[in-house]
Steps between C-alpha positions, in 0.01 A plus 500: 500500500623489862612839631503432875633224725265282703135476402454523120312793358138456404395533139358842583832616648682375191259701287548818704881463504505460122285809446718708732816395319350587164312825574543580869121483542237250602133588548281211605154485348266302728389175339801462269699286740238230537456445872524833678728346763764477229530881492727480805866596520694349790725678745797336331391647165472846660851464641624401154346819354711713731823305457510368143745630242317321217258785425637794304198730536539787751127494583307188604122529491272230645124539539203298633692214660517362854807451718381260773830463686696715740828622356827620652673756277707667769802699379463388139594742221346512154577767242151515350141618548238256630131544421252273678157631403172350623689211655423310820771438761374259764814462712734735682756685290832581664653775285723651765804677352389404150656711223316538170426782257123518553202308635159546339230313694184665366182311577674213678402364841730370771350267760823481700733765638721677247826588676711760323712628788812666362411418138642727231268545204667740258184626326249442774193285565168532317222304669187684389187298567699237691387325818753433776437303814807670646768714337831579669726765346711591800823674394431414135661724237283577196657695217162579343144515632307295750155476343212345692206672329169317554688228688400314814699401806365273772763600755678831565773593254839471671736741327716646775798690353378440146694691234320592178682706238181617333139481627276295726143456375260340749181647364163482325328208668800337665398320820772570755461359854774727632860553396836553668689745281711638784815677377416426137701692240289589195663684210186642344128469588313299761129466426216349703205668329182295485641211704303307763707504815460325834744463788795737533662664200837593651729728299704618798833652393440444128668732251303569180674711236179554303133523591341324793149458362185396680251652256454648154230687311243268350616200705312335784635570849674236707271261685621465861382206708388542861840387632707703252763756600776691324844604621687776317733558795828656384413439134668734252334553161560751224127553441174391656188413300185447703153622584343485843252251357793263451540480879134474591347194655132567528441830679845503661861487383715189508773528770810655339832554677645816344779562753811608312333469158649746250436581135593786271176573316172363375494293181473727195230287337282518812538878516404535133186296553411682824489175695778514755537584866570855383132534407355372826356731764734607783250368753504149354880501457545590866251231600696242297835598653357503853364150437855388422630619838337202671765274343787682675571536871687829445359804319684560173450834319668382180183383318350846545820673384545278193137534397507879539821525297356290217179703504699821459690352206165411345380859539258422784641763737180558694457127571868480598452789743205326665699176529781688678250662734353155567851378581536785749184396684606134507842595638331714764290202604752217452852633547683426827550861612455699820158648586638851447632410153167339418321819604732703278427274204128522568512881500708491181236283335214727602677827419699426183430140395848393616655760270309387189208744539642827639193693381303326776677734743374801304144369512526437872657843548201660328263301722692608814497863382124498436438324831714764674309779331172349611632453853620863515144613436329243725737579790357854514144463377409134536262378232321831471577625147315831527823693579675360193629775272770509236735669747447231766541228234829652385627536858403137571694396190805703608495347849485151346773584251729620779442172683545297183836660417650546846851576375382810308432824686199693363451876549214653699331173597150524640438382854367146537203649681285644222226626730607862452369487143162351588315830525349416836371156401553214739841339500701249702819536692792318339580221746819313580367202304461724196861614534607136534324415174682790333829351626401157367438663162854643510651161578302321229589764244868480592494122468325518164749755369796291622371179339414684179853646469652162577282328240575755227874488577501121498304489174742743332797298620343176372437656158863612475632154583263304274 
């Protein structure tokens, strides 16, 4: 039987072709072909598989054979599924702009580059447990999943502008020496949990309509190599599934560029199992975000804002509040603003936590009031507490209260000099410095009251607009 021009088929190729025509399947059992070298299928045979009209089966399954030759299948179209399981491809495969229903490559290894630029695979690529020297999927269009679970790549995955209708699974033991997934469009989930990653994993500008997952309950965290880094710059995801342990590399965090990264909420499964970023301490979350700032030359508040919003949706309002306060301090330190504006932000942080902790002003007000009361006594009597009576204590409190609420006029105020009530005991003259400290108390109290009103007003406005 001669199915191809040129070099005649080997007896093994004749056998495989016959099995495929009859059942659509051929699984080689080592030792049944005599000499193991006979379990080879040439590049010409592979080309015939993708172009022949002599096979009626919609699915072709071949397992445990070797393809020693390079093969050019550019722009070919085949209306069937191809399954090459546990096969060995020794030469380069040029599959650019190939159009087929599905490719299943589980357990196979590819010694040469597999080029699939612009390929259209209607139901996706499954290559779980496969080994690629180099895989190129630039601008490929996959109508199903891209599955590379427990796979291995020797060179970085090149998948710029990849389009995947369903999910991308690069997880659970996959060895990934970097990947270019810039501007990828992923219709469902994108998972990297448990992978072993080196080099740069670049997802810049990717759009993920499902969960971007770096970790899951009960699964090992990602192993990051010493040279590993991650870019989530301008990535948009519906949900985010991760733990801080999934970004750890030893005692520190792997460099992550979070500038422009946005997501709607944390993955529901992670929340249920109490193993998401929503369950991490605010201190560690802020440390992780600050670590990401090193990857960007310009300070970007968006990672803080997105994280705080997701935390609120997850019911972690206190953690969200602390993240927003942390953002305020980073903006005070990093933002390109005038010294006067920076001073205003600093005072806002100290007095009211940048509007997220207005009760701080009340606490500070109480401290200023008590300090003023103490000063009212010390200004007249020093640190001699023998003259202290309930009347002097009340008058000291009234003097401090008048200074603390300068816009309110109190009736029958006692004089700041309390010596008249000391019953002849020694007392001090109230000096100009003492009066200056009373004036400072008035200014501080006025500032505290102003910031407190502004914070409460802003909070009420925010609640109405949410």
